[in-house]
C-alpha positions in Angstrom: 208.6 -5.4 -336.5 206.5 -7.7 -338.8 203.1 -6.5 -337.7 201.6 -3.4 -339.2 198.0 -2.5 -339.9 196.8 -5.8 -341.4 196.7 -5.4 -345.2 197.5 -8.4 -347.3 197.9 -6.3 -350.5 200.7 -4.2 -349.0 202.9 -7.1 -348.0 205.6 -8.5 -350.2 206.3 -12.2 -350.8 209.5 -11.7 -348.8 207.6 -10.6 -345.8 205.4 -13.8 -346.0 208.4 -16.1 -346.3 210.3 -14.4 -343.5 207.6 -15.5 -341.1 208.0 -19.2 -341.9 211.8 -19.0 -342.0 212.0 -17.2 -338.6 213.6 -19.2 -335.8 210.5 -18.9 -333.5 207.8 -21.2 -332.2 205.3 -22.6 -334.7 202.3 -21.1 -332.8 203.9 -17.7 -333.0 204.5 -18.1 -336.7 200.8 -18.9 -337.2 199.8 -15.9 -335.1 202.0 -13.6 -337.2 200.7 -15.1 -340.4 197.1 -14.5 -339.4 197.9 -11.0 -338.2 199.6 -10.0 -341.4 196.6 -11.3 -343.4 194.2 -9.5 -341.1 192.6 -12.8 -340.1 193.0 -12.9 -336.3 189.8 -14.2 -334.8 188.8 -11.0 -333.0 185.2 -10.3 -332.3 185.0 -7.8 -335.1 186.4 -10.4 -337.6 184.1 -13.2 -336.3 181.1 -10.8 -336.5 181.8 -10.0 -340.2 182.1 -13.8 -340.8 178.8 -14.4 -339.0 180.6 -16.4 -336.3 179.8 -14.0 -333.5 176.7 -12.0 -332.4 178.7 -9.0 -331.3 181.7 -7.1 -332.7 182.6 -5.2 -329.5 185.3 -6.0 -327.0 184.2 -8.6 -324.4 185.7 -6.6 -321.6 185.1 -3.0 -322.8 181.9 -3.1 -324.7 182.1 0.6 -325.9 184.7 -0.2 -328.7 185.1 -2.7 -331.6 187.5 -5.6 -330.9 189.5 -5.3 -334.1 193.2 -6.0 -334.7 194.4 -2.6 -333.5 192.3 -2.7 -330.3 193.6 -6.2 -329.5 197.3 -5.5 -330.2 197.6 -1.8 -329.2 194.6 -0.3 -327.3 193.5 -3.1 -325.0 194.6 -2.1 -321.4 196.5 -5.3 -320.9 198.4 -4.8 -324.2 199.3 -1.3 -323.1 201.0 -2.7 -320.1 203.4 -4.6 -322.3 204.1 -1.6 -324.6 204.8 0.6 -321.5 207.2 -2.1 -320.2 209.2 -1.7 -323.4 208.7 2.1 -323.3 206.9 2.0 -326.7 203.5 3.4 -325.6 204.5 7.0 -326.6 206.6 6.2 -329.7 204.7 7.8 -332.5 206.8 6.2 -335.3 206.1 2.7 -333.8 202.4 3.1 -334.8 203.0 5.3 -337.9 201.0 2.9 -340.1 197.8 3.9 -338.4 196.3 7.3 -339.0 193.1 7.1 -337.1 191.5 10.2 -335.7 190.4 9.8 -332.0 186.8 10.2 -331.4 185.8 13.3 -329.4 185.2 12.6 -325.7 181.6 12.2 -324.6 180.1 12.3 -321.2 178.6 9.1 -320.0 176.4 9.2 -316.9 173.8 6.9 -315.3 170.2 8.0 -315.9 167.5 7.0 -313.5 164.4 5.3 -314.8 161.1 7.2 -315.2 157.9 7.0 -313.1 157.9 4.2 -310.5 160.2 2.0 -312.4 163.1 0.3 -310.6 166.5 0.0 -312.2 168.8 -3.1 -311.9 172.4 -2.5 -312.8 174.6 -5.6 -312.8 177.9 -7.1 -313.8 179.6 -10.5 -313.6 183.0 -11.7 -314.4 185.4 -14.6 -314.1 189.2 -14.5 -313.6 190.6 -16.4 -316.5 187.3 -16.9 -318.3 186.6 -19.6 -317.2 187.9 -19.3 -313.7 186.7 -18.2 -310.2 183.7 -16.1 -310.9 181.8 -13.3 -309.1 178.7 -11.2 -309.6 177.4 -7.9 -308.3 174.3 -5.8 -308.7 172.5 -2.7 -307.6 168.8 -1.9 -307.5 167.8 1.8 -307.4 164.5 3.7 -307.7 163.5 6.5 -310.1 165.3 9.2 -308.1 168.5 7.2 -307.7 168.0 6.0 -304.1 169.7 2.8 -303.1 167.2 0.0 -302.7 169.3 -3.2 -302.6 172.9 -4.0 -303.4 174.3 -7.5 -303.6 177.5 -9.4 -304.4 178.4 -13.1 -304.6 180.5 -15.9 -305.9 179.6 -18.8 -308.1 182.7 -20.9 -308.2 184.3 -21.9 -311.5 182.5 -20.4 -314.4 182.8 -18.1 -317.5 182.2 -14.4 -317.8 178.9 -15.1 -319.7 177.6 -17.4 -317.0 178.5 -14.9 -314.3 176.6 -12.2 -316.2 173.5 -14.4 -316.5 173.7 -15.4 -312.9 173.7 -11.7 -311.8 170.6 -10.9 -313.8 168.8 -13.9 -312.4 169.8 -13.1 -308.8 168.7 -9.5 -309.3 165.3 -10.4 -310.7 164.7 -12.8 -307.8 165.3 -10.1 -305.3 163.1 -7.6 -307.1 160.1 -9.9 -307.4 160.6 -11.1 -303.9 159.8 -7.5 -302.8 156.8 -7.3 -305.1 158.2 -4.9 -307.7 157.0 -5.6 -311.2 158.2 -2.6 -313.2 161.9 -3.0 -313.8 164.6 -1.8 -316.3 167.7 -4.1 -316.3 170.9 -2.6 -317.6 174.0 -4.6 -318.5 177.2 -3.7 -320.3 177.3 -7.2 -321.9 175.7 -7.2 -325.3 176.0 -11.0 -325.7 173.9 -11.5 -322.5 171.2 -9.2 -323.7 171.0 -10.8 -327.1 170.6 -14.3 -325.5 167.8 -13.0 -323.3 165.9 -10.8 -325.8 166.5 -12.2 -329.3 168.3 -15.4 -329.7 166.9 -18.9 -330.1 168.8 -20.6 -327.2 167.3 -24.1 -327.3 170.8 -25.7 -327.7 172.8 -23.2 -325.8 174.9 -24.6 -322.9 173.4 -22.1 -320.5 169.8 -22.7 -321.7 168.6 -23.5 -318.1 169.5 -20.1 -316.6 168.6 -18.3 -319.8 165.1 -19.8 -319.7 164.7 -18.9 -316.0 165.3 -15.3 -316.9 163.0 -15.5 -319.9 160.2 -16.8 -317.7 160.2 -13.4 -315.9 159.6 -11.8 -319.3 156.7 -14.1 -320.2 154.6 -13.1 -317.2 152.4 -9.9 -316.9 155.1 -7.6 -315.8 156.9 -4.6 -317.2 160.4 -5.9 -317.6 162.9 -4.2 -320.0 166.5 -5.0 -320.8 168.9 -2.4 -322.3 172.6 -2.0 -322.9 174.7 0.5 -320.8 178.3 1.5 -321.3 180.7 0.4 -318.7 181.4 4.0 -317.7 177.7 4.4 -316.8 177.9 1.3 -314.6 180.6 2.4 -312.2 178.5 2.1 -309.0 178.3 -1.6 -309.7 182.0 -1.7 -310.6 182.7 -0.2 -307.1 181.0 -3.2 -305.6 183.6 -5.5 -307.2 186.1 -4.3 -304.6 183.7 -5.1 -301.8 183.0 -8.5 -303.4 186.7 -9.4 -303.1 186.6 -9.0 -299.3 183.7 -11.4 -298.8 183.9 -15.2 -299.0 180.1 -15.8 -298.7 178.3 -17.0 -301.8 175.8 -14.2 -301.5 175.7 -10.9 -299.5 172.9 -8.3 -299.6 172.7 -4.7 -298.4 169.7 -2.6 -297.9 171.9 0.5 -297.5 175.2 1.4 -299.1 178.1 -0.6 -297.5 181.0 1.3 -296.0 
């Protein structure tokens, strides 16, 4: 196998030349060359080069999207290794000597006082592709207030995330609630809403609609939540698949 922990200094000239002399497709040669130099455009690599605003995995925000995560640890990659019965071969990954982080408990924490909590998630199959969104509004003791799911046609993951936030805020303010904490597991979305200058962003219209809620005399806060703490919203994804309507709302938990 040509790919090890990327380290340009540990590779010999013979290893470099064998890539270009291999009887494989050119795009695979380029991929191997970038991998052996540690230059695959992962989020972690792009973040270090100031080409991305986040370094975490776009799908699983709790870990860095580096070379090893992309090739070995990403769930879809694990499916491939398991297919070839390589997922438990210690020698196959002997070049890595990382110590796994100790497990930690991740739970959803309700807001304080009379604050409402909006948890949301959006995604697209294919990114871009058919998109959907889902959200859950709860009070400070964890009671279900409103749940919603919907579809938005052909879009990206980011647009689906932004759409979810906008839909949730519309619902909350329609019922007269002005003290809200919005939690999302997408750091890119939160950055666009809270920090970034988005004047030339392709999604400026919906970003500005969300920012308008922040500019009014209301208590509106945005914060990041790990995907494990957002499982109630994740459960709504299965319900979303069974509905063809563009938007469905529940005042009590669906069955």
